N, C-alpha and C positions, 0 to 999 in steps of 0.2 A: 258558157260567157265566160271570157277571157275576165283576167284582174284588172286590167283597164275600163273595161266595159262595166263591171262593179264598180268601181271606184266612181266612174262617171254615173252610172244609175242611181248613188248612194247622194252625188252631188244635186244631181235633180231634183230628188227627193226633198231634200235640206229647203232648196230653191222654191219647191212647189207649196212646202209647208209655210215656208215664210211668206210666199204671195199672197196666200189664202188665210190667210190670217193674222255589327257583327256577328258568333254562330253559339250560342250555350245550348247543351242538352239538358233537357228535366226529363228524371225519372218521375214516371205516371204509373203506378200499379207493377211496378217490375217490369214495365216495358219503358221505351224511350221515345221521345216526342220533341220535337223543334216546337221553338216559342211561336206562336203565331204574331208577327210582327203586322202583316200586311194581307191584301184582300184580292180577291180575284177579280176583272171585272171586266166588259166590252171595250177593246182597245183599237184604236184604228179602224181598218178595212177589215180585220181577221174577222173569222165568224167560227167560235168552239164553245158553242152553248152547254156542253159537257162539262166546261171547265171554267164556265163561270158565275158558278153558283157556291153558296155557301155549303160546305160540308166535307166529308172526312175523305181523303187520299190517301194513299198508300205508297212511302216512299222509301229508299234505301237510306238509312242514315250512317252516318260517319263522323267518329270522332275529330277532334281538330288533329290529331297525330296521324290519321287516315285510316285508322282501323275501323274495318268494317264491322256496323253494329247491327248490321240485319235489318229488316222491314221494320218500319214504323208508320203508326197511324197518325195522321196530321191536320189538325182543323184548315181549311179553309175557308178565309173570313172575306167578307166583303165591306170594303172601304168606300165614301164620298170621294170626289175629284180633292174636294177642299182636305180631306185628310189625309190623302194620298201625297199633297203638295206640302202639309207641312209636317210629313216624314221625309221625303225626298228631294234631293236638290234638283232645280230648277231644270239641269242637264237630265239627270236621272228619270226626272218626272215625263219630260219630253220622250227620252228613248224607250222607256219600261210600261209607260202608259200610254202613250200615244204613238207607238212605233216609229219612233224617229231613228236616227243615225248619229252619232257623233263623226265629228272632223278623222279624218284617216290621219294614224301618226301622232293624233292629239292625246290619246289615252296613256296612264302608268303600266298598264300591262300589256303592252303593243310587243315585247321580246319576252322570249320564253323566261320563266321565273324558275326559280331554285326549287327544291324539294317543298312541298308542301300541296293546298288543294285551294279549290276558289268556291265559294258561297255564292248565293243571291246576294245582294245587297237589301234587297227588299225583306226576306223570308228566313236568310239563314240556310236554307235548302243546299247540300253538297252538288256543286256541279260539274267540277271537272277537277282531274287529277294535273298536277302540273308536270307531270312523268309524260302527257300526253300532247303538250303545247310544241309547239313549232313555229318557226321562224316563216309565215309564207310571203312575206314581201309586201302585204296588201294595205297595212299602217294598223290591224285591228289585231286583237287575240285570237290565235287561230289552234283548234285542237282536234286531233283526228277521231276522237269520241268523246261522250260524256263517262263521267264516273259510273252514272247507272242509266240507262234509257228509261227507266221509270220516273227518274228524275227531271226529264225533261218532255216537252210536247211539241210535237211536229205537225207542223199545220199547213195547208197547201195558202201560199200567198199571191195573186195574179195582178198584185197592184203593179203600177207603172208601166202596163203593157206587156210585163215579162211573168213567166213562172218560176217563182219560187218556193223553197220551203223555209217557213218562218220556223223560229225556235223560241219557246217561251218556258218558263218554269214551271214545273209541276206544284210547287207548294204554294204558288200565288197567282197565276198567269201573268206575270210580267215580262214582257216582252226582252227577249235577251239577244237576238241577230239572226242570222241564217245558215244552214248548212249546203252546202255544195261538194259537187262530186269532183274534184279537182284536187284532193290531198294526196297525201303520202301512204303508204301501206303503214299498219295491215290493213286498212279499213277502206282507203282511198276516197277518204272522204275528209270536208274541212268544215269545221264547225265555226264559222266567223263572228266572233261577241263583240260586244261593247262593254270597251274596258269599264263605263260607269256605272254596269249592271254588276260587275263582278269583285268580292272583296276577297283579296287572298290571304289565307292563314300561312304562314309560313311552319315548316314542319324541322323540329329540331334534330340534330346531327345525331 
């Protein structure tokens, strides 16, 4: 699918929806865990029962300076819609809990960032290193790989009559965007994310 087709599909998705209706590491028993701010829940048309229940999830943890702290166990919690709405902005709730899409070129992370990393707005899970961000010209933050494969969930998405791969945060099962196979080397992938789902942590020089 071309980038023009993708933008059209995203705009159509927003139209159909309208018509129808930051990260501190805690030391725990000698290991590191991220604070559990939000919970997983069934969102939109996606189906991922294994990732929608409360329980323990194994992530790759990173300090704000980018240092890999190794694997850590984080509790995935479940919140009600009312609790999500009280913690997320209206747009973030629509995107992250209802599989929405922000308008192209509207987000603050659309252009490649300086040194740093991007965390999930909902649960502070490390998602992307700024070194892997590139200017895709689509109007959404784009990365050629996640900071750690275990930190994201990839799910088949057949909505809108097309086959895509939706990407969610493994720490809270919040929708982030989609991944496409038209990215640059070395992976050839384009993780097309919503700015509103990301919190940038700059890295000191």
